[in-house]
N, C-alpha and C positions, 0 to 999 in steps of 0.2 A: 504495499499500499503506500509506503513512506516512497518507494523511489519512482511511483506512477505520480504521486503528488507533487515529485519534484521536477519532472518533465512537465508536467500540465502547466504549474506554475510558469516556467519558461516559455511556455508557448503562448501562454495569456498574456503575461508580461511584453512579450516582443510584439505580440500581433496588435494588442492594444496601446501599449506605450504608457501604461500605467502599472504602478507597484502594487500587488496583494496587500491590504493592510489589516484585513481582518478574515480571520475563518472562524464559522460558526458552525457547530455539530452537535449531533442530539446527544452526546457523553456515552454514546456505546462503545465505545474503546478503541474505535479503529486508529484516532490520533493521539493513543495513551501513551508511546512510546517515550522513554526519554531521549532517544536518536531525532525523533521528530519534536518533540518540543525543544531542544537546545536549537534548530533549526529554524523552527518559527522565531525565536527569540533573537537570533543572531541575522535575522533577515528582517526584524521589527514588525512582523505579522502578530498580532493580538488574537489571544483563543478566546472564544467565547464556547461556553457549554450551556445548553438546554437541557432540561429534567427531560429524561429520558422517556419516548410514548408519549409525545405533548406537541402534536404536530401544530397546536395553535401556537407555540412560541417561535415557530418557525418561519413567521410571515410570509409573504408573499408567494414562495416557491409551493409551500405544501397548500395554500390555498387556490393556485391556479392548478395542481396537481387535481383538487378534490372537483373544481370545477369540470376539468376534462374528462375525469371518470364518470361525474354524474351527468354529464353530456351525451360519452361513450354508450353509456347505460340506457339512456332515453332512444337512442338512434337504434339501440340492439332491441329492445322490447317493442318501440315502433315498428317495425322491420319484419317483427314476429319468430327471429331465431332464438335457435332453444337457449339455454343458460349457460351452456358450455363454450359458448363465445364471447 
């Protein structure tokens, strides 16, 4: 996970031209290693952890995911497809 984040950070910062300032996670443990924390500290990335299992704290992304899922569910129901879809 750490190596993937480092590559992603490099791509994002190169393409956008801005530095990553904050990383918000759900405290699930993916970003808990001392190596990851040290990397964030060295690069000035503030780590914010929300309570695990509370999508309300994740803001725009979770609300958009919920909206998209609800729309997809409505389209499936209206089309008459079975629940497996």
